[in-house]
NUPAZA-990608 format. One record per residue (C-alpha): residue number from 0; residue in three letters; x, y, z. Coordinates in nm, 4 decimals. Layout:
N
TILUM   rogu   drenza          x          y          z
TILUM    NUM      Ala          X          Y          Z
...
# end
This chain:
290
TILUM   rogu   drenza          x          y          z
TILUM      0      Met     0.0000     0.0000     0.0000
TILUM      1      Phe     0.1288     0.3431    -0.0940
TILUM      2      Phe     0.0523     0.6722     0.0773
TILUM      3      Arg     0.1120     1.0125    -0.0776
TILUM      4      Thr     0.2072     1.3197     0.1247
TILUM      5      Asn     0.0811     1.6517    -0.0099
TILUM      6      Lys     0.4305     1.8026    -0.0040
TILUM      7      Phe     0.6975     1.7726    -0.2679
TILUM      8      Gln     1.0123     1.5820    -0.1812
TILUM      9      Tyr     1.1947     1.8982    -0.2902
TILUM     10      His     1.1063     2.2283    -0.4585
TILUM     11      Ala     0.9641     2.2042    -0.8101
TILUM     12      Lys     0.8851     2.5607    -0.9142
TILUM     13      Pro     1.0533     2.7594    -1.1940
TILUM     14      Ala     1.1141     3.1312    -1.1752
TILUM     15      Ala     0.9413     3.1823    -1.5106
TILUM     16      Pro     0.7604     2.9806    -1.7777
TILUM     17      Asp     0.9645     2.8348    -2.0616
TILUM     18      Pro     0.7730     2.6012    -2.2960
TILUM     19      Val     1.0825     2.5255    -2.5032
TILUM     20      Tyr     1.2783     2.4094    -2.1984
TILUM     21      Ala     0.9747     2.2076    -2.0874
TILUM     22      Lys     1.0226     1.9966    -2.3991
TILUM     23      Lys     1.3877     1.9348    -2.3105
TILUM     24      Leu     1.3003     1.8397    -1.9534
TILUM     25      Gln     1.0703     1.5660    -2.0825
TILUM     26      Glu     1.3817     1.3565    -2.1538
TILUM     27      Val     1.4612     1.2972    -1.7861
TILUM     28      Leu     1.0956     1.2271    -1.7149
TILUM     29      Gly     0.9919     0.9851    -1.9901
TILUM     30      Gly     1.3129     0.9010    -2.1736
TILUM     31      Gln     1.5065     0.5753    -2.1675
TILUM     32      Trp     1.7129     0.6896    -1.8696
TILUM     33      Gly     1.4444     0.9076    -1.7126
TILUM     34      Glu     1.2765     0.8922    -1.3750
TILUM     35      Ile     0.9806     0.6830    -1.4932
TILUM     36      Ser     1.2273     0.4184    -1.6117
TILUM     37      Val     1.4200     0.3951    -1.2849
TILUM     38      Met     1.0986     0.4125    -1.0814
TILUM     39      Met     0.9489     0.1146    -1.2653
TILUM     40      Thr     1.2792    -0.0726    -1.2717
TILUM     41      Tyr     1.3341    -0.0458    -0.8968
TILUM     42      Leu     0.9740    -0.1219    -0.8048
TILUM     43      Phe     0.9672    -0.4392    -1.0123
TILUM     44      Gln     1.3106    -0.5422    -0.8847
TILUM     45      Gly     1.1785    -0.5019    -0.5306
TILUM     46      Trp     0.8466    -0.6764    -0.5906
TILUM     47      Asn     1.0279    -0.9688    -0.7580
TILUM     48      Cys     1.3097    -0.9893    -0.5014
TILUM     49      Arg     1.3600    -1.3294    -0.3340
TILUM     50      Ala     1.6910    -1.2367    -0.1698
TILUM     51      Pro     1.7349    -1.1451     0.2009
TILUM     52      Ala     1.4844    -0.8894     0.3275
TILUM     53      Lys     1.7408    -0.6076     0.3550
TILUM     54      His     1.7794    -0.6091    -0.0229
TILUM     55      Arg     1.4061    -0.6042    -0.0933
TILUM     56      Asp     1.3485    -0.3221     0.1547
TILUM     57      Met     1.6378    -0.1176     0.0159
TILUM     58      Ile     1.5195    -0.1559    -0.3433
TILUM     59      Leu     1.1632    -0.0570    -0.2549
TILUM     60      Asp     1.2905     0.2427    -0.0569
TILUM     61      Ile     1.4580     0.3858    -0.3645
TILUM     62      Gly     1.1749     0.2792    -0.5963
TILUM     63      Thr     0.9261     0.4694    -0.3837
TILUM     64      Glu     1.1581     0.7711    -0.3712
TILUM     65      Glu     1.1615     0.7749    -0.7508
TILUM     66      Ile     0.7809     0.8125    -0.7579
TILUM     67      Ala     0.8337     1.1488    -0.5901
TILUM     68      His     1.0939     1.2426    -0.8525
TILUM     69      Val     0.8422     1.1681    -1.1271
TILUM     70      Glu     0.5869     1.3947    -0.9583
TILUM     71      Met     0.8415     1.6747    -0.9191
TILUM     72      Leu     0.9453     1.6642    -1.2832
TILUM     73      Ala     0.5891     1.6394    -1.4132
TILUM     74      Thr     0.4891     1.9375    -1.2000
TILUM     75      Met     0.7942     2.1382    -1.3064
TILUM     76      Ile     0.7118     2.0748    -1.6722
TILUM     77      Ala     0.3486     2.1780    -1.6194
TILUM     78      Arg     0.4618     2.4972    -1.4449
TILUM     79      Leu     0.7080     2.5751    -1.7239
TILUM     80      Leu     0.4084     2.5612    -1.9581
TILUM     81      Glu     0.2020     2.8087    -1.7553
TILUM     82      Thr     0.1478     3.1652    -1.8736
TILUM     83      Ser     0.3506     3.4438    -1.7204
TILUM     84      Pro     0.2170     3.6593    -1.4362
TILUM     85      Val     0.0126     3.9613    -1.5394
TILUM     86      Glu     0.2896     4.2068    -1.4594
TILUM     87      Val     0.5274     4.0494    -1.7126
TILUM     88      Arg     0.2696     3.9558    -1.9740
TILUM     89      Glu     0.3532     4.2435    -2.2041
TILUM     90      Asp     0.7259     4.1734    -2.2106
TILUM     91      Ala     0.6716     3.8017    -2.2527
TILUM     92      Ala     0.4362     3.8588    -2.5453
TILUM     93      Lys     0.7233     4.0204    -2.7346
TILUM     94      Asp     0.8791     3.6770    -2.7613
TILUM     95      Ser     0.6902     3.4868    -3.0300
TILUM     96      Val     0.7243     3.1554    -2.8460
TILUM     97      Ile     0.6019     3.2770    -2.5059
TILUM     98      Gly     0.3557     3.5047    -2.6758
TILUM     99      Ala     0.1998     3.2159    -2.8622
TILUM    100      Val     0.1520     3.0263    -2.5377
TILUM    101      Met    -0.0269     3.3353    -2.4035
TILUM    102      Gly    -0.2381     3.3686    -2.7157
TILUM    103      Gly    -0.0368     3.6577    -2.8544
TILUM    104      Ala     0.1198     3.4921    -3.1591
TILUM    105      Arg     0.0683     3.2110    -3.4038
TILUM    106      Val     0.0976     2.8504    -3.2887
TILUM    107      Glu     0.3247     2.7961    -3.5896
TILUM    108      Asp     0.5761     3.0257    -3.4214
TILUM    109      Val     0.5751     2.8042    -3.1165
TILUM    110      Ile     0.6425     2.4919    -3.3192
TILUM    111      Val     0.9243     2.6577    -3.5125
TILUM    112      Gly     1.0566     2.7953    -3.1858
TILUM    113      Gly     1.1026     2.4476    -3.0431
TILUM    114      Met     0.8006     2.3886    -2.8203
TILUM    115      Asn     0.6452     2.0426    -2.8209
TILUM    116      Pro     0.3014     2.1006    -2.9809
TILUM    117      Gln     0.1648     1.7955    -2.7979
TILUM    118      His     0.2036     1.9833    -2.4726
TILUM    119      Ala    -0.0773     2.2068    -2.5965
TILUM    120      Ile    -0.2721     1.9759    -2.8290
TILUM    121      Val    -0.2691     1.6520    -2.6299
TILUM    122      Ala    -0.1851     1.7387    -2.2697
TILUM    123      Gly    -0.3420     2.0843    -2.2300
TILUM    124      Met    -0.0155     2.2374    -2.1123
TILUM    125      Gly     0.0801     1.9430    -1.8959
TILUM    126      Ala     0.3619     1.6890    -1.8839
TILUM    127      Thr     0.3402     1.3628    -2.0774
TILUM    128      Pro     0.5009     1.0189    -2.0268
TILUM    129      Thr     0.7260     1.0758    -2.3287
TILUM    130      Asp     1.0823     1.1770    -2.4027
TILUM    131      Ser     1.2030     1.5091    -2.5422
TILUM    132      Val     1.1039     1.4227    -2.8998
TILUM    133      Gly     0.7619     1.2906    -2.8021
TILUM    134      Tyr     0.8414     0.9171    -2.8117
TILUM    135      Pro     0.6187     0.7386    -2.5563
TILUM    136      Trp     0.7775     0.5861    -2.2495
TILUM    137      Asn     0.8359     0.2152    -2.3072
TILUM    138      Ala     0.8215    -0.0667    -2.0525
TILUM    139      Arg     1.1192    -0.2197    -2.2343
TILUM    140      Tyr     1.3280     0.0386    -2.0491
TILUM    141      Thr     1.2712    -0.1495    -1.7221
TILUM    142      Ile     1.5140    -0.4197    -1.6086
TILUM    143      Ser     1.4168    -0.6776    -1.3479
TILUM    144      Ser     1.5868    -1.0118    -1.4078
TILUM    145      Gly     1.5698    -1.1742    -1.0644
TILUM    146      Asn     1.9513    -1.1759    -1.0448
TILUM    147      Leu     2.0441    -0.8886    -0.8170
TILUM    148      Leu     2.4084    -0.8624    -0.9222
TILUM    149      Ala     2.3092    -0.8240    -1.2869
TILUM    150      Asp     2.0304    -0.5829    -1.1936
TILUM    151      Phe     2.2419    -0.3706    -0.9582
TILUM    152      Arg     2.5079    -0.3310    -1.2276
TILUM    153      Phe     2.2377    -0.2053    -1.4626
TILUM    154      Asn     2.1174     0.0299    -1.1892
TILUM    155      Val     2.4629     0.1908    -1.1695
TILUM    156      Thr     2.4427     0.2498    -1.5438
TILUM    157      Ala     2.0905     0.3916    -1.5186
TILUM    158      Glu     2.1895     0.6355    -1.2439
TILUM    159      Ser     2.5046     0.7346    -1.4338
TILUM    160      Gln     2.3170     0.8030    -1.7576
TILUM    161      Gly     2.0383     0.9824    -1.5696
TILUM    162      Arg     2.2833     1.2026    -1.3801
TILUM    163      Leu     2.4666     1.2821    -1.7036
TILUM    164      Gln     2.1463     1.3997    -1.8712
TILUM    165      Val     2.0334     1.6065    -1.5718
TILUM    166      Cys     2.3778     1.7715    -1.5573
TILUM    167      Arg     2.3468     1.8612    -1.9254
TILUM    168      Leu     1.9995     2.0028    -1.8688
TILUM    169      Tyr     2.1339     2.2060    -1.5760
TILUM    170      Glu     2.3749     2.3736    -1.8182
TILUM    171      Met     2.0908     2.4511    -2.0619
TILUM    172      Thr     1.8973     2.6838    -1.8296
TILUM    173      Asp     1.9608     2.9901    -1.6172
TILUM    174      Asp     1.6296     2.9607    -1.4320
TILUM    175      Pro     1.7208     2.9507    -1.0592
TILUM    176      Gly     1.4119     2.7484    -0.9669
TILUM    177      Val     1.4796     2.4826    -1.2288
TILUM    178      Arg     1.8471     2.4660    -1.1385
TILUM    179      Asp     1.7573     2.4282    -0.7720
TILUM    180      Met     1.5426     2.1226    -0.8422
TILUM    181      Leu     1.8007     1.9750    -1.0798
TILUM    182      Ser     2.0752     2.0210    -0.8201
TILUM    183      Phe     1.8669     1.8067    -0.5845
TILUM    184      Leu     1.8191     1.5345    -0.8472
TILUM    185      Ile     2.1898     1.5390    -0.9329
TILUM    186      Ala     2.2773     1.4951    -0.5644
TILUM    187      Arg     2.0339     1.2045    -0.5278
TILUM    188      Asp     2.1869     1.0404    -0.8344
TILUM    189      Thr     2.5254     1.0746    -0.6628
TILUM    190      Met     2.3837     0.8895    -0.3632
TILUM    191      His     2.2167     0.6238    -0.5740
TILUM    192      Gln     2.5298     0.5457    -0.7758
TILUM    193      Asn     2.7191     0.4950    -0.4511
TILUM    194      Gln     2.4283     0.2990    -0.3055
TILUM    195      Trp     2.4243     0.0464    -0.5894
TILUM    196      Leu     2.8026     0.0104    -0.5841
TILUM    197      Ala     2.7846    -0.0602    -0.2102
TILUM    198      Ala     2.5028    -0.3085    -0.2684
TILUM    199      Ile     2.7080    -0.4903    -0.5341
TILUM    200      Lys     3.0017    -0.5150    -0.2928
TILUM    201      Glu     2.7764    -0.6507    -0.0193
TILUM    202      Leu     2.6187    -0.9100    -0.2482
TILUM    203      Glu     2.9647    -1.0439    -0.3241
TILUM    204      Glu     3.0836    -1.0268     0.0383
TILUM    205      Asp     2.7709    -1.2108     0.1539
TILUM    206      Gly     2.8421    -1.4847    -0.1005
TILUM    207      Leu     2.5094    -1.4354    -0.2788
TILUM    208      Asp     2.6733    -1.3806    -0.6183
TILUM    209      Gln     3.0042    -1.2904    -0.7748
TILUM    210      Thr     3.1749    -1.2166    -1.1061
TILUM    211      Pro     3.1058    -1.3614    -1.3562
TILUM    212      Ala     2.7343    -1.3355    -1.2887
TILUM    213      Pro     2.5413    -1.5505    -1.2488
TILUM    214      Met     2.7645    -1.7394    -1.0080
TILUM    215      Ser     2.5238    -2.0325    -1.0171
TILUM    216      Phe     2.6244    -2.1394    -1.3703
TILUM    217      Pro     2.9129    -2.3932    -1.3598
TILUM    218      Gln     3.2121    -2.2314    -1.5292
TILUM    219      Glu     3.3349    -2.5739    -1.6404
TILUM    220      Asn     3.0408    -2.5709    -1.8812
TILUM    221      Glu     3.1676    -2.2630    -2.0674
TILUM    222      Leu     3.4387    -2.2731    -2.3344
TILUM    223      Ser     3.7232    -2.1920    -2.0969
TILUM    224      Gln     3.9864    -2.1315    -2.3670
TILUM    225      Val     3.8169    -1.8046    -2.4698
TILUM    226      Ala     3.6880    -1.6981    -2.1273
TILUM    227      Tyr     3.9675    -1.4473    -2.0607
TILUM    228      Gln     4.0903    -1.3581    -2.4096
TILUM    229      Phe     4.0753    -1.0002    -2.5377
TILUM    230      Trp     4.0239    -1.0068    -2.9140
TILUM    231      Asn     4.1708    -0.7234    -3.1216
TILUM    232      Cys     3.8881    -0.7031    -3.3777
TILUM    233      Ser     3.9540    -0.3558    -3.5211
TILUM    234      Glu     4.2451    -0.1672    -3.6733
TILUM    235      Gly     4.5061    -0.0469    -3.4269
TILUM    236      Thr     4.6598    -0.2141    -3.1237
TILUM    237      Glu     4.6177     0.0624    -2.8662
TILUM    238      Ser     4.3658    -0.1537    -2.6805
TILUM    239      Arg     4.6437    -0.3774    -2.5554
TILUM    240      Gln     4.7573    -0.0949    -2.3250
TILUM    241      Gly     4.4612    -0.1440    -2.0902
TILUM    242      Gln     4.4306    -0.3619    -1.7817
TILUM    243      Trp     4.1803    -0.5738    -1.9737
TILUM    244      Ala     4.4596    -0.7015    -2.2015
TILUM    245      Glu     4.7005    -0.8643    -1.9564
TILUM    246      Gly     4.7378    -0.9528    -1.5917
TILUM    247      Pro     4.4961    -1.1106    -1.3452
TILUM    248      Thr     4.1237    -1.0854    -1.4176
TILUM    249      Pro     3.8979    -0.9014    -1.1696
TILUM    250      Asp     3.7214    -1.2246    -1.0736
TILUM    251      Gly     4.0575    -1.3699    -0.9622
TILUM    252      Lys     4.0010    -1.6820    -1.1691
TILUM    253      Gly     4.2254    -1.6244    -1.4683
TILUM    254      Gln     4.4766    -1.4146    -1.6596
TILUM    255      Phe     4.3886    -1.1818    -1.9442
TILUM    256      Glu     4.5343    -1.2833    -2.2805
TILUM    257      Tyr     4.5640    -1.0365    -2.5703
TILUM    258      Leu     4.5061    -1.1815    -2.9168
TILUM    259      Ala     4.6483    -0.9389    -3.1708
TILUM    260      Asp     4.5191    -1.1429    -3.4647
TILUM    261      Pro     4.2194    -1.3511    -3.3560
TILUM    262      Gln     4.1173    -1.6195    -3.6006
TILUM    263      Pro     3.7697    -1.7620    -3.6730
TILUM    264      Leu     3.6944    -2.0728    -3.4696
TILUM    265      Gly     3.3864    -2.1828    -3.6636
TILUM    266      Glu     3.3281    -2.3559    -3.9941
TILUM    267      Glu     3.3101    -2.1783    -4.3310
TILUM    268      Val     2.9790    -2.0091    -4.3977
TILUM    269      Thr     2.7554    -2.2114    -4.6293
TILUM    270      Glu     2.4185    -2.1487    -4.7882
TILUM    271      Leu     2.1074    -2.2162    -4.5871
TILUM    272      Ser     1.8926    -2.5153    -4.6713
TILUM    273      Gln     1.5800    -2.4884    -4.8831
TILUM    274      Leu     1.2577    -2.4485    -4.6846
TILUM    275      Asp     0.9244    -2.6200    -4.7227
TILUM    276      Pro     0.7624    -2.4624    -5.0333
TILUM    277      Arg     0.4413    -2.4079    -4.8380
TILUM    278      Leu     0.6203    -2.1265    -4.6542
TILUM    279      His     0.6491    -1.9411    -4.9871
TILUM    280      Ser     1.0028    -1.8145    -4.9309
TILUM    281      Thr     1.2155    -1.7081    -5.2296
TILUM    282      Pro     1.3672    -2.0307    -5.3726
TILUM    283      Lys     1.7254    -2.0927    -5.4829
TILUM    284      Lys     1.6092    -2.1507    -5.8417
TILUM    285      Pro     1.2935    -2.0793    -6.0432
TILUM    286      Met     0.9899    -2.2817    -5.9468
TILUM    287      Pro     0.7669    -2.4513    -6.2082
TILUM    288      Pro     0.4344    -2.2753    -6.2661
TILUM    289      Met     0.1634    -2.3831    -6.0205
# end
């Protein structure tokens, strides 16, 4: 059961409307690495968790926190789409983009100026579960595999990509209210990256999983001769300078080997077999008239 408090987790109020920036902010709401994605990812990871209770509770703590982030961003976008106060209406109307939002210019000017027309046409000046180009949020963005080590590694990536995008958006505005909210989200992403890294370390220390994940698959069943080889599959040999090319592997189970000229291990490619004619695929040679 979820309860909602009628207070924002943090401030979500811009100093002034900006319908063009509202479109940009949609990316960290409904984009691949946006708050809806991490909210749904963490909630499903928590609901599906069969590991010790501390992991389930931790995942659901952050998943529930992300619901509040979604509300903050959606509200900020809606407020960025509001008309200006009466006292600044005249100055704002001089700008064709803001003026169009206020009814003082053509809608075509807004579209050319960079506003998302769906904010007006579809959402009535509200946020939408889409990214910055209007692509609908997709449940394929959520990751919940049941293997916490694999999931937590993805979570580090999600928080890193999300923080990167919020930092870029911070640089794209001078609005003190927007920057204030973004500074909060950036700080929480700092915490969450560290949180998932700590959780990965604890999973391994507790013996619940380890590299290579999943630990439960017998390594003797994999082709061991290629398990720790780095293949140089492009021009240049600069890649051999990295720690991934020689020395002990991070899992402590092998030594990296650099193959400067990797060779194919499989058979020569041959043509595929002919299919049943009832499937009506293109044949290898002309068919007799039916």
